[in-house]
C-alpha positions as CSV (number, residue, x, y, z in Angstrom):
1,X,0.0,0.0,0.0
2,X,1.3,3.5,-0.9
3,X,1.6,6.2,1.7
4,X,-1.0,8.9,1.5
5,X,-0.1,12.2,-0.2
6,X,-0.6,14.1,3.0
7,X,2.0,11.9,4.9
8,X,4.5,12.4,2.1
9,X,3.9,16.2,2.1
10,X,4.3,16.3,5.9
11,X,7.5,14.3,5.8
12,X,8.9,16.5,3.1
13,X,8.1,19.7,5.0
14,X,9.7,18.2,8.2
15,X,12.9,17.4,6.3
16,X,13.0,20.9,4.8
17,X,12.6,22.4,8.2
18,X,15.2,20.2,9.8
19,X,17.7,21.0,7.0
20,X,17.4,24.7,7.7
21,X,18.1,24.3,11.4
22,X,21.9,24.2,11.2
23,X,24.4,25.3,13.9
24,X,25.4,28.4,12.0
25,X,24.9,31.6,14.0
26,X,24.3,35.0,12.4
27,X,27.2,37.4,12.6
28,X,26.8,39.8,15.6
29,X,27.8,43.4,15.6
30,X,28.8,45.3,18.7
31,X,26.0,47.7,19.9
32,X,28.4,50.6,19.5
33,X,28.3,50.4,15.7
34,X,24.5,50.0,15.4
35,X,22.3,53.0,14.6
36,X,19.2,53.7,16.6
37,X,16.2,51.5,15.8
38,X,14.4,52.5,12.7
39,X,11.1,50.7,13.5
40,X,8.0,52.8,13.3
41,X,7.1,52.4,16.9
42,X,10.5,52.4,18.4
43,X,11.1,54.3,21.6
44,X,11.9,57.9,21.1
45,X,12.4,60.7,23.7
46,X,9.5,62.7,22.3
47,X,7.1,59.7,22.4
48,X,8.3,58.9,25.9
49,X,7.7,62.5,27.0
50,X,4.2,62.4,25.6
51,X,3.5,59.1,27.3
52,X,4.9,60.2,30.7
53,X,2.9,63.5,30.6
54,X,-0.3,61.7,29.7
55,X,0.4,59.2,32.6
56,X,0.7,62.0,35.1
57,X,-2.4,63.7,33.6
58,X,-4.3,60.5,34.2
59,X,-3.7,60.8,37.9
60,X,-6.7,63.2,37.9
61,X,-7.6,64.5,41.4
62,X,-4.4,62.9,42.8
63,X,-2.2,65.1,40.5
64,X,-1.0,68.3,41.9
65,X,-2.4,71.1,39.8
66,X,0.9,73.1,39.9
67,X,3.0,70.2,38.8
68,X,0.5,69.3,36.0
69,X,0.7,72.9,34.7
70,X,4.5,72.8,35.0
71,X,5.1,69.6,33.0
72,X,2.5,70.5,30.4
73,X,4.1,73.9,29.9
74,X,7.5,72.3,29.8
75,X,6.4,69.9,27.1
76,X,5.0,72.8,25.0
77,X,8.2,74.9,25.4
78,X,10.4,72.0,24.4
79,X,8.2,71.3,21.4
80,X,8.4,75.0,20.5
81,X,12.2,74.9,20.7
82,X,12.2,71.8,18.4
83,X,9.9,73.5,15.9
84,X,12.3,76.5,15.9
85,X,15.1,74.2,14.9
86,X,13.0,72.9,12.0
87,X,12.0,69.7,13.7
88,X,8.2,70.3,13.3
89,X,7.6,67.7,10.7
90,X,9.6,65.1,12.7
91,X,7.5,65.9,15.8
92,X,4.3,65.6,13.9
93,X,5.3,62.2,12.5
94,X,6.4,61.0,16.0
95,X,3.2,62.4,17.6
96,X,1.1,60.6,15.0
97,X,2.9,57.3,15.6
98,X,2.4,57.8,19.4
99,X,-1.3,58.3,18.9
100,X,-1.6,55.3,16.6
101,X,0.1,53.2,19.2
102,X,-2.1,54.5,22.0
103,X,-5.2,53.7,19.9
104,X,-4.4,50.0,20.2
105,X,-2.7,49.8,23.6
106,X,-3.9,49.8,27.1
107,X,-2.5,52.1,29.8
108,X,-3.1,51.9,33.5
109,X,-4.3,55.3,34.8
110,X,-1.7,56.9,36.9
111,X,0.7,54.0,36.7
112,X,2.9,53.7,39.8
113,X,1.0,56.5,41.6
114,X,1.2,60.3,41.2
115,X,4.7,60.8,42.7
116,X,6.4,58.3,40.5
117,X,4.3,59.4,37.5
118,X,5.5,63.0,38.1
119,X,9.1,61.9,38.5
120,X,8.8,59.9,35.3
121,X,7.3,62.8,33.4
122,X,10.1,65.1,34.5
123,X,12.7,62.6,33.6
124,X,11.2,62.0,30.1
125,X,11.0,65.7,29.6
126,X,14.7,66.1,30.4
127,X,15.5,63.4,27.9
128,X,13.4,65.1,25.3
129,X,15.0,68.4,26.0
130,X,18.5,66.8,25.6
131,X,17.4,65.2,22.3
132,X,16.2,68.6,21.0
133,X,19.4,70.3,22.2
134,X,21.5,67.7,20.4
135,X,19.8,68.2,17.0
136,X,21.5,70.5,14.5
137,X,19.7,73.7,13.7
C-alpha cells in the first residue's frame, strides 16, 4: 500500500525544516556600531515624554495642579524649541505614531502613583530636552 499524499507532504516539510536548522549563528555586531532602531514604533524621547505627561495627567484628582501645569508647559516649550530648529515635521510624525500606538494599547491610569508618575514625566521631559538640544539647527 502506498503512503497517503498528506503523509508524504508532511514528511517533506519536516525534512526541509530540519535542513534549515543548522548550527550556524548569524554574525553579531557590537552595539556601538548600530544605529538607533528604525522601526516605526521604536522608543523615542518625544514619544516617551508624551506618554509620561499623559500618565501624570491620568492621575486626575491625585495630581498636583501646579505640577501638572509645570510639566504641560515644559512639554510645550520644548516642542516650540524643536519647531524653531526645524523639527516640526519630525515631531508631527512622532506624535502621529504615538497616537496610533495609544489607539491599540492599554495604559493603566496613573501608573505607579502620582509621585512616580510626576518623576517619570520630569525625567522623560529632560530626555526630550536633551534630544532637541543635540539636534542640528
